[in-house]
C-alpha positions in Angstrom: 111.0 53.6 6.7 112.7 55.1 9.6 109.4 54.9 11.7 107.8 52.1 10.7 109.6 49.6 13.3 108.2 52.0 15.7 105.0 52.4 14.3 104.4 48.4 14.2 105.7 47.9 17.8 103.1 50.9 18.7 100.3 49.1 17.5 101.5 45.7 18.9 101.3 47.7 22.5 97.6 49.4 21.3 96.5 45.3 20.0 97.8 43.4 23.1 96.7 45.9 25.5 93.2 46.4 24.2 92.8 42.7 24.0 93.8 42.5 28.2 91.2 45.3 28.8 88.6 44.0 26.5 89.3 40.1 28.7 88.6 42.3 32.0 85.5 43.8 30.7 83.9 40.8 29.4 84.9 39.0 32.9 82.5 41.5 34.6 79.5 40.8 31.9 80.1 36.8 32.2 77.9 34.5 34.3 79.3 33.4 37.3 79.5 29.6 36.1 81.4 30.5 32.5 84.4 31.7 35.3 84.5 28.8 37.8 87.4 26.4 38.3 86.8 23.9 35.5 86.1 26.8 32.9 89.4 29.0 34.0 91.6 25.7 33.8 90.5 25.0 30.5 91.6 28.5 29.4 94.6 28.0 31.6 95.4 25.1 29.1 94.5 27.1 25.9 96.8 29.9 27.0 99.6 27.6 28.2 99.5 26.2 24.6 99.5 29.5 22.9 102.0 31.3 25.3 104.3 27.9 23.9 103.7 29.0 20.6 104.4 32.4 20.7 107.9 31.7 22.9 108.6 29.3 20.2 108.0 31.8 17.0 109.7 34.7 19.2 112.8 32.9 19.6 112.9 31.3 16.1 112.5 35.4 14.5 114.5 36.9 17.0 117.8 34.3 16.3 116.8 34.3 12.6 116.9 38.4 12.3 119.9 38.3 13.8 121.9 35.8 11.9 120.7 38.0 9.1 121.6 40.9 10.9 125.2 39.1 11.9 125.3 38.3 8.2 125.0 40.9 6.1 127.4 42.9 8.3 129.7 40.4 7.2 129.2 40.2 3.6 129.7 43.8 4.3 133.1 43.9 5.5 133.8 41.5 3.1 133.1 43.2 0.2 135.0 46.6 1.6 138.1 44.3 1.9 137.8 42.9 -1.6 138.0 46.3 -2.7 140.9 47.6 -1.1 142.6 44.6 -2.5 141.6 44.7 -6.2 142.5 48.5 -5.8 146.4 47.0 -5.1 146.1 45.1 -7.6 145.5 47.6 -10.0 148.1 49.8 -8.3 150.6 46.8 -8.6 149.5 46.7 -12.4 151.1 49.9 -13.1 150.0 53.6 -14.2 147.9 52.0 -17.3 145.5 51.0 -14.7 145.4 54.5 -13.1 142.2 55.5 -14.9 140.5 51.7 -14.1 141.5 53.1 -10.3 139.4 56.2 -10.7 136.5 55.0 -11.9 136.8 52.3 -9.0 136.9 55.1 -6.7 134.3 56.9 -8.3 132.1 53.6 -8.0 132.6 53.1 -4.7 131.6 56.5 -3.2 128.5 56.7 -5.3 127.4 53.0 -4.3 128.3 54.6 -0.4 125.9 57.4 -1.1 122.9 55.2 -2.0 123.0 52.8 1.0 124.4 55.7 3.6 122.5 59.0 2.0 124.2 61.7 2.9 121.3 63.7 5.1 121.6 60.0 7.2 117.4 60.3 7.3 116.5 58.9 3.8 116.5 55.5 3.2 118.9 53.0 1.1 118.0 53.5 -2.4 118.2 49.9 -4.7 120.4 49.6 -7.5 119.9 50.9 -11.0 119.7 48.3 -14.0 122.5 50.3 -15.9 124.8 51.8 -13.6 127.2 54.1 -15.7 129.8 54.3 -13.1 130.2 50.7 -12.9 130.0 49.9 -16.9 132.8 52.6 -17.5 135.2 50.9 -14.2 134.7 47.6 -16.3 135.2 49.0 -19.6 138.1 50.5 -18.3 138.8 46.7 -17.1 138.6 45.3 -20.5 140.8 47.8 -22.0 143.7 47.0 -20.2 146.6 45.1 -22.8 148.8 43.4 -20.6 152.2 43.9 -21.8 154.1 41.3 -19.2 153.0 38.0 -18.0 153.0 39.5 -14.8 150.3 41.9 -15.5 148.3 39.4 -17.5 148.4 37.6 -14.2 147.9 40.6 -12.2 144.9 41.6 -14.8 143.2 38.0 -14.4 143.7 38.4 -10.2 142.0 42.0 -10.9 138.7 40.5 -12.8 138.3 37.6 -11.3 137.8 39.9 -7.6 136.0 42.3 -9.6 133.7 40.1 -10.8 132.9 39.1 -7.6 132.2 42.4 -6.1 129.8 43.2 -8.7 127.6 39.6 -7.8 128.1 40.8 -3.8 127.0 44.4 -4.6 123.6 43.3 -6.2 123.4 40.8 -3.5 123.2 43.4 -1.1 121.2 45.9 -2.8 118.8 43.1 -3.1 118.8 42.6 0.7 117.9 46.2 1.3 113.9 45.8 1.9 113.1 44.0 4.8 112.6 39.8 4.5 110.2 39.1 7.1 106.7 37.6 5.6 103.7 39.8 7.0 101.8 37.5 7.1 104.0 35.8 9.8 103.8 38.6 12.0 100.3 39.3 11.4 99.6 35.9 12.8 101.9 36.6 15.6 100.2 39.7 16.6 96.8 38.1 16.8 98.2 35.0 19.0 99.2 37.5 21.0 96.4 39.4 21.5 94.4 36.3 22.2 97.0 35.5 25.2 96.5 38.7 26.6 92.3 38.8 26.3 92.8 35.5 28.0 95.0 37.6 30.4 92.1 39.7 31.5 89.6 36.8 31.2 91.2 35.7 34.4 92.0 38.7 36.6 90.4 41.5 38.4 90.6 44.8 37.0 93.0 47.1 39.2 95.8 49.0 38.5 98.5 46.5 39.1 97.3 44.0 36.9 96.6 46.6 34.1 100.6 48.1 34.8 101.4 44.5 34.4 99.7 44.0 31.3 100.6 47.3 30.1 104.6 46.1 30.8 103.8 42.7 29.3 102.5 44.4 25.8 105.5 46.7 25.7 108.1 43.6 26.1 106.1 41.9 23.2 106.6 45.3 21.4 110.1 45.8 21.9 110.7 42.2 20.5 109.0 42.9 16.9 110.7 46.1 17.1 114.2 44.2 17.2 112.7 41.8 14.7 111.7 44.3 12.6 114.9 46.5 12.8 117.4 43.4 12.0 115.7 42.8 9.3 116.3 45.6 7.7 120.2 46.2 8.1 120.4 49.2 5.7 117.6 51.7 7.2 116.1 52.3 10.3 117.9 52.6 14.0 120.3 50.1 13.5 121.4 50.5 10.7 124.5 48.7 9.8 128.0 51.3 10.2 129.7 52.0 7.2 132.9 52.0 8.8 134.5 49.4 7.0 132.9 51.3 3.6 134.3 54.3 4.3 137.8 53.0 5.1 137.9 51.3 2.2 137.5 54.8 0.6 140.1 56.4 2.4 142.6 53.4 1.5 141.7 53.6 -2.3 142.0 57.3 -2.4 145.6 57.7 -1.4 
């Protein structure tokens, strides 16, 4: 869903800032001996440990999400290039492959519209179990009868590329959903909330402190937003561009 990462990021802001406010409220109620130098040192040590864990996990999640996003972009560009290459091979095969080329164009356009709906609001749809357009294309390939050795060589090339495209298509549709582990995210938010609770315990309540804690909450939430967005590259505000696919469609429609 388009708004899901935004909603989750807002939830992170609420959780972390509320934890900080709770910490400041607890500070006002705690006995003085709970706030002496020794107690503060222990709290700071625990906060340092949690802060290190949070920094490591956030860094790893952002790097992993960015790698996943880049991989999807590369796969999309490779798929588009393979489609154009397949169409060129079928063109060299001769007029006998015109029907197959038409079936390829139809399958590519339908697949594009499934991942990038025309209204730009709907989310990408998974591949159907039995796609009539894909079946028509493969049936057309199977019905081609090479009349020469050159046509036989071209058909073998086309079949190999078509099989690779089909496998990559299924892989792309399988990766449309969010790949982030939700328990992992929940634990991370819990750690950050505990960290902000400690911040509140160690600070006096005033406007400057509240503003600083709010900025920190927003910073953590923005990192969470980036992680969620890059883990669903075919939906959301950071949806992968369909430019490679549109270029491929334009070339195979000539």
